[in-house]
N, C-alpha and C positions, 0 to 999 in steps of 0.2 A: 377500752378503745386505744388504738395506736396513737402515738404522739409524734408530731413533727418537731423539728428543732430549728435553731437559728441558722444552721448550715443550709437547711432546705430553703428557707426564706431568702437567704443571702445569694443563692444560686438561681434566683428568679423562678422558683417553683419548678425547675427542671428535675429536681431530686426530691424524692419522698423518703425520709429517714424514719424508720420505726425506732421505738425506744430500745429494742434489743433484737438480736437474731433469734433468741428463744421465743420472743413474741410472734415473729413471723411464722415459726413452726406451730405455735399454739393456735393461731387464728386460721391455720390451714392453707397458707399461700402455696400454690403449686405452679410449676412452669412447664412449658412445652417448647420443643424445637421448631424453628422456622424451617419449613421443608419446601421442596420443589417437586411438582408433579405435572403430568400432562392433563390439560383441562380445556374443555370447550363450553362456553357459556350458552345455555339453551333456555328457551322459553316454551313452556307447555300451555296449551289452550284447547278448548273445545272447538270442534270443526265439523263441517258437513259438506259432503260432495255434491256436485251439480254438473250437468252437461256443460261442455265448453261452449259458451255463447258465441265465440268467434268461429266455431266449427259446427254450428247447428243451423239448420234451415227449415223453415215452415214451408210446406208445399200447399198452395191454395188452388182452388178450382179455376179461378180467374174469369170464369164465364157462368152465366145462368144455364143450367141444363140438367141432364140426368146421367148418372154414372152407368156406363155400359159394360166396362171391363175393369177388373182389378187383377193386377199381375204380381203383386208382392204380398208377403205376410209380415206380421209384426216380428221385429228383431232380425229380419232378413238383411244381410249385407248386400249393398248395391254399389254400383259404380256411377260416376257422374254420367248423365245422359241415358241411363237405363230407363225403360218404360215402366211406369208405376201403375197407371190407370188410363182409361179412355173415357172421355166425357162427350156425350151427344148434345150439341148446342146449336140451335138455329142461328144464333148470333155469329158462330164460327162459319157456317155455310154462307151467310150473308156477306161476311168480311172477305171470304175467298172469292165470291162472285164479284164483289166490288173491285178486288184486285185484278181479276181477269178482265173486267170491263175497262179498268183504267189502263191496262196494258194495250188493249185493242184501240182505245181512244188515242193514246200516245202514238201508236204505230200509224194510224190514219192521219193524225195531225202532222207527223213528220213527212209523210208522203205528200200531203197537200202543200206544206210549206216548201218542200224541195221543188215541186212543180211550179209554184208561183215565183219562187226565187229564180229558177232557170228562165221563166218567161220574162221576168223583170229585167234580167241581164240582157236579154235580146230585144228589150223594149217592146215586147209584144203585149205584156200585161202592165197595168198601172202599178206604181209602187205602193199605192194604198192597199191593193189586194195582198201583196207580199207582207205588209205590216200586219194586216188582219190575220193572216195565216200564222205569222210568228207569235202573235198574241194568243191565238188558239192553242198553239203548241206549248207555250209557257203554262197556260192554265191546265192543259192535259198532264204535263209533267208534275205540276203541283198536286193534282188529283192522285197521281200514281204514288207520290211520296206519302200522302195521307193514307192511302190504302195499305201501303207497306207498313207504316207505323202502327196501323190498327192491328195488323197480324203480329207484329213484333210485341205489341202489348199483351197479346194472348200467349206469348212464349214461343212463337215460331222463330226459327233461325233463317238466315238467307238460303241455306240449302233446302229448307222446307218450301220457301217461296219459289225456288227454282223448280222443285218437284211439282208444285201446283201449276206452274206455267207449262211445264212439259206435259203433264197428264191432263191438263185442263179440267182438274178436279175441284168441285165445290161442295164436297161432302161436309156434313155437320160434325164430323169427328175431330176431337182435339186430344192429342197425345199429351199426357201429363208425365214429365220425365224428371229424373233426380237432378237437382241443381248442384249437388256435391256428392262425394263418395262418403259412405258411412253405413250405419245401421238404422233401420226403420224403428224409431223409438215411440212414435205415435201413429196409430192406424185407425182411421175413421172414414172408410170409403166403402159403404155397403152397396151392392149391386142394386140398381133401380132407384137409388137415393136421389132426390132432387137437391141440387146444389146452387149456391149463389157465388158471385165472384170472390167474396171474402171467406167462403167456407174452407176450413182447414181439412185437407184430406190426409196428410201425413206430416210427420216431422222426421228429419234425418239428422243424426249426430255422428260425428267421428269419435268413437269411444276409445281410441288409442290414447287419448289424453282427456283428463277431467279438470274442472275447476274445483278448488277447495276453498270454502269460505270459513275463515278462522275468526273467532271472537276474542279480541285482545282487549284487556282491561286498560283503562285510562292511564294507570300508573306504569304500564309496560310499553305503551304504544311508541314512545319516543325512541326506544331501542330497536324498533323494527324498520327495516329498509328494503326497498325493492332489490331483488337479486339474491337475498339471503336463502340458503338451502333450507328445505322443509322436508320432514318425513311425516307420514300419516299411518296410524294403525286403527283399524275398525274395532269398535267397542265389543268386548266379550267374544272375540274370535282369535284363532291362531293364524289368520291370513297374514302372509308376509307384509312387511312394511312397504309402503309406496313412497316414492321420492320425487321431489320437484323443487321449484323455487318461487319466491314471492314475486308477483307480477304487478300488484296494485295495492294501495293503502287507502282506505276510506277517509272521507273528510268530515265525518260527523260521528257522534257517539249516540248509542241507543239511550233514550230517556229512562228506560226501566232498568236495563242491565248494566248501563254505563260501560259498554264495550264498543269498540270500533271494529268494523268488518274489514278483514285483510284477505285479499285474494291471492291464491297460489295456483300454479298449474302443475299437475302431477301426472306422471306416466302410468298407464295401465298395462304394464309389461306382461303380466301373467293373465290378463283378462278377467280377473276376479273382482274388479271394482264396479260398483253400481252407483247410479245417481241417488241423491237423497239419503245417503248413509251417514250415520253419526260415528264419531270417534274422537281421538286425541291427536292433535298436531304438535310437532316439536319444531320450533324455529331455531336455527343455529345463529345466535346473536354474534358470537365471535368464533372463528375457527379454532381447532385444537392447537394449543400452544403450551409451552413450558410456563407454568404459573408458580409464583411464590405464595405459599399458603400458611395461614395461622388459624388456630381455633377461633371461632367467632366470639367466644366468651372472653378472649383477650382484648377485644377492641372496645374502647369506650368513646363516647361522643362528648367533646368539650366545646360546646357552642357549635361553631361551623366546622370544627376540625375533628378528626378521628385520631385517637392516641392509643398507644400500648405502653406497657411498662417493662423495661429491661432490667434484670437483676445485675447489680454491679458487685455486690457482696452480700452476705446474709444480713437482712434488715435494711438494705439500701437499694433503692430502685430509681432508675432514670426514665423520665417521660420521653417518648419518641412519637413525633407526629407521623402519621401514615395516611395513605390513600388506598381504599379498598373497594372491591367489587364483590357482589354476592356470587356464590357458586351453587351449582345444582346439588352438590353433596351437602347434606345437612351437617351443621356444626362447623363448617369451614368457610373462610373468606379468602379471596385472592387479594394479595397486597400488590398494588400497582407501583407504589413508591414508598420508600422509607425503611425497608428492611432488606437483609441479605440472608441467604440460607446459612444455617449453622448457628445463628443467634438464638437466644432463649427469650421467651416472653412469658409474662405472668398470665395465667389463665384463671384458676380459682383464686379469688381474692383481688382480682383486678379492679372490681368496682369499689372495694374497700379502700384500695390505694388511691383511686380517683377521688373518693369522698374526702380522704385525708388531705389530698392536694388542694381541693377546693377550700377546705377549712383553713389551711395554712395561708391560702391566697387572701381569704376574707380577713384573717387575723392581721396580715401584713398591711392591708388597706386601712384597717382601723388604727393600727399603730402610726 
């Protein structure tokens, strides 16, 4: 075994002195140069695609009735406002008739109030009659607001209400239109099917962007931040890589897998991406930069510190405290602080020198 000497102890264990230079050769101590290279720290994890929840809409029937027309197919691209289907519903006809009646009631109430108001000003009619006419007009306008809201709840717009008034139409037909632009990703609207207000007829998703759910282990989650770049490759395919950024980080870990779900948003530029596809995601923890690197074998852990050994002359080695970060490249560590390029560090035999340093330290404490 190598032997320390009094000089090593006298220098506060900063120096490890072997018995001879020949001993260093015989125990196989080797060194490597501290180098500089471009490096980006990345984190790889399993991931699964999903439709973008912020760009997806469920299209419900909204009324009880029967599907009379279907105008779109599965996966068809639609624009906002495009007609998807037509539902025949007695409730729609009733709501339209209520709206037309409310319009007529308001018109009549306005005429009545204006007549009594004019008579009251000429003191021909009593003020009581004018007040009663005003009350009736207020009730009529309230009824009109309720009738409008009923139609709005069915998905009618103000332009639709204007058309109902113009055409005096109280048909039972309700147009089901696309609330957003995108692709029809769910289709469940058979002709003649009876539907209820909560029946889902379609789902529409903007497939130009997808969500990516990434499973990150507990030990790595602290290094993940919103805004970090992400790339995704579908498993077992040659499909090009998809790119995006982290948009949200989960607040809990799965009890079984001990992973936290991280959400990214990725672009579907080539149209090859699908929902519910598995693959591997790569999160860029730190951007590409010039990194000082050493072989991982050179780094030893001394309690809370990391250390390397620098050869001063054959058989004599100086301990150097360093701060390192892991790298994607196997066998290398990035040195954040403590070394400069061009220096030499002990690789093979580094642990042996560390053991000798600890032995000298214990011997010094005993003395």
